[in-house]
C-alpha positions as CSV (number, residue, x, y, z in Angstrom):
1,M,79.9,161.8,-11.3
2,D,82.3,159.4,-12.9
3,S,86.0,160.4,-12.9
4,L,88.7,159.6,-15.3
5,K,91.0,156.7,-14.7
6,I,94.1,156.0,-16.9
7,L,96.0,152.8,-16.7
8,E,99.3,152.7,-18.6
9,Q,101.0,149.6,-19.8
10,E,103.8,148.6,-22.2
11,A,103.0,146.3,-25.1
12,G,106.5,146.1,-26.5
13,S,109.5,148.4,-26.6
14,E,107.8,150.9,-28.9
15,I,104.1,150.5,-28.0
16,K,102.4,152.1,-25.0
17,V,98.8,151.3,-24.3
18,Y,96.5,153.6,-22.2
19,L,93.2,152.2,-20.9
20,I,91.0,155.2,-20.5
21,S,88.0,154.7,-18.2
22,G,85.1,157.0,-17.0
23,R,84.6,160.4,-18.5
24,L,86.9,162.6,-20.6
25,D,85.6,166.1,-20.5
26,E,86.6,169.6,-19.4
27,S,86.8,168.7,-15.7
28,T,89.0,165.6,-16.3
29,F,91.1,167.1,-19.1
30,P,93.9,168.1,-16.6
31,L,94.5,164.5,-15.6
32,F,94.5,163.4,-19.3
33,K,97.0,166.1,-20.0
34,E,99.2,165.1,-17.1
35,K,99.2,161.4,-17.7
36,V,98.9,161.2,-21.5
37,L,99.6,164.4,-23.3
38,D,102.5,165.8,-21.4
39,V,104.7,162.7,-21.3
40,S,107.3,161.3,-23.7
41,H,105.7,158.9,-26.1
42,A,106.7,155.6,-27.7
43,S,106.6,155.3,-31.5
44,N,103.1,153.9,-31.2
45,T,100.4,155.0,-28.7
46,V,97.2,153.0,-28.3
47,L,94.2,154.4,-26.5
48,N,91.9,151.6,-25.4
49,L,88.5,153.3,-25.0
50,S,86.5,150.2,-24.0
51,D,85.7,151.7,-20.6
52,L,85.3,155.3,-21.7
53,K,81.7,156.1,-20.8
54,Y,81.5,159.6,-22.1
55,V,83.6,162.0,-24.1
56,S,82.8,165.7,-24.6
57,S,84.0,168.0,-27.3
58,S,86.8,169.0,-24.9
59,G,87.8,165.3,-24.6
60,I,87.8,164.9,-28.4
61,R,89.9,168.0,-28.7
62,A,92.4,166.5,-26.2
63,I,92.6,163.3,-28.3
64,F,93.2,165.4,-31.4
65,E,95.9,167.3,-29.7
66,L,97.6,164.0,-28.8
67,K,97.2,162.8,-32.4
68,N,98.7,166.1,-33.8
69,R,101.6,166.0,-31.3
70,L,102.4,162.4,-32.2
71,T,102.1,163.0,-35.9
72,S,104.5,166.0,-35.7
73,E,107.0,163.7,-33.9
74,G,106.6,161.0,-36.6
75,K,104.7,158.7,-34.2
76,K,101.3,157.0,-34.4
77,L,98.1,157.1,-32.4
78,L,95.6,154.2,-32.7
79,L,92.2,154.0,-31.0
80,T,90.7,150.7,-30.0
81,E,87.6,149.2,-28.5
82,A,85.5,152.4,-28.5
83,G,81.9,151.9,-27.4
84,E,79.0,152.8,-29.6
85,K,78.2,156.0,-27.7
86,V,81.8,157.3,-28.0
87,I,81.9,156.5,-31.7
88,Q,78.5,158.3,-32.2
89,I,79.9,161.4,-30.6
90,F,83.0,161.3,-32.9
91,N,80.8,160.6,-35.9
92,L,78.3,163.4,-35.0
93,L,81.2,165.8,-35.2
94,G,82.6,164.1,-38.3
95,L,85.8,163.3,-36.5
96,W,86.1,159.5,-36.4
97,K,87.6,158.9,-39.9
98,P,90.9,160.7,-39.3
99,F,91.9,158.2,-36.6
100,A,93.3,154.7,-37.1
101,H,90.8,152.6,-35.1
102,F,90.5,148.9,-34.3
103,E,87.8,146.7,-32.7
104,K,90.3,144.9,-30.5
105,E,93.4,146.1,-28.7
106,E,95.4,143.1,-29.9
107,D,94.6,144.1,-33.5
108,A,96.0,147.6,-32.9
109,I,99.1,146.2,-31.3
110,A,99.5,143.8,-34.3
111,A,99.2,146.8,-36.7
112,C,102.0,148.5,-34.7
113,L,104.2,145.5,-35.0
114,K,103.8,145.3,-38.8
115,N,105.4,148.8,-39.3
């Protein structure tokens, strides 16, 4: 079973990028909560999903919780480099459109820098 790995990096004073790898599901939610949800956030948070192999409804709920928290704080969440399988799961649930999403991480960072 794949686990969840989260690599955090700064991409500027107000941009934090998280590279999410493996599986985001009910069993790995506690790690996502500890490393991503329950921390102070920069003005812009980018989730790079290029190495995310699987996301369950619990994982999507966690990402929505992050989006709602950031929005309530006047901050932004951007998704980038999601694989076709991950996008299909979001689309199947009709939940891809509410997110700002980019094909490349550098495009998401550039969008953050414009605002």
